[in-house]
N, C-alpha and C positions, 0 to 999 in steps of 0.2 A: 466520174463519181455519181452514184445514184442518190437522188434526194428521197428522203423518207416522207411519206405523206402523213400529215397529222390526222388522226382519227379521233373525233370527239366521242366521248362515252356519254350516252344518254341513259340515265337510270329510268327504266320503264316498269319497275315492279309496282304492282297494284295491290293495295291492302285496304280492307274495310274494317271500320271500328263502329259497331252498332251502338256503343255507348259514348262515342266521340262527341265533343262539344262543337256541334255544327254551327251554333250561333256565333262562335268566334271567327268563323270563316267568311261570313257574309251578313249584310244587313237587309237583304231582300232575297226572296225565293219566288219561284213561279206560283201563281195563285192556285192552280189546280194540280197539286202534287202532294206526294207523301214523302216527308223527310225521314230518312232511315238512320242517319248517323253521319259519319265522315268517311271520305275515301281519299287515299293518298296514292299518288303516282309519282314515283321518285321522291322528290323533296317537297312537292306541292300538295297541300291538303285543302280540301273543300268540302262543302256539305254534299252528302249523297242523297239525291232525290229521285223518285220515280214519278214520271209524268203520268197523270191520270188518263189523258186522251190517247196516248200511244203506248204506254207501258214501258217507255225507254228510261234507262237509268242515265242520269246526268250528274255532273259535278258543278256545283255553284260556288264560285269564288268571287268575292267582292261584287256580287250582283251579276256576274257574267256566267252564262250557261255553256257548258261543253258536253257534247254527247260522248258517252264512254263506250268502250268495247263491251257489248252486252254479254257475251259469253264469259269474258274474264270476270265481270262483276258478279254474274250468277254463280260462278265457281267460288269466288271469294265470299259471297253471302252464304253459300251452303257450308263452307268451312267455318265461318264465324258462327253460324247457327248451331253447328255440331260441337263448337268449342275447339275445333281443329284449325284455328287460324294460325297456329304455329305448328311446326312439325312435332311429332310425338317425342317429347323431351324426357330425358332421364338424367339423373346426377352422374357425374363422372365415375364415382365409385360404383354405382349400379351398372353402368356401361362396361366397366372393367370386369365386374363379376360375370356379366353376360358373355363377354368375349374372351374370358380367360382360357388359356390352353387347357385341354382335357387333363384332369388329374391335378390341377393347380388351384381349383376353386375352393 
């Protein structure tokens, strides 16, 4: 009988909220940084900061700094700035109208 291996699922989705309450995430931030909002990876949210010296994006949670995947943050920031932080959403009714078989619209 073969044993099944347990595979842990780690949620690594990254999202940025430029209007997020970053003050609720930490009581200290690096002195030379620009705080941009909040960043969430999986279920952990922290303050999103850009370090002045290096230009690196970091997540600050409870005073601890973690360097983020720079490309993923830049992509999320671009989407948030464009207002595209969510997929292009439509109502179900509108979707059904768009995808109705020809002649039934």
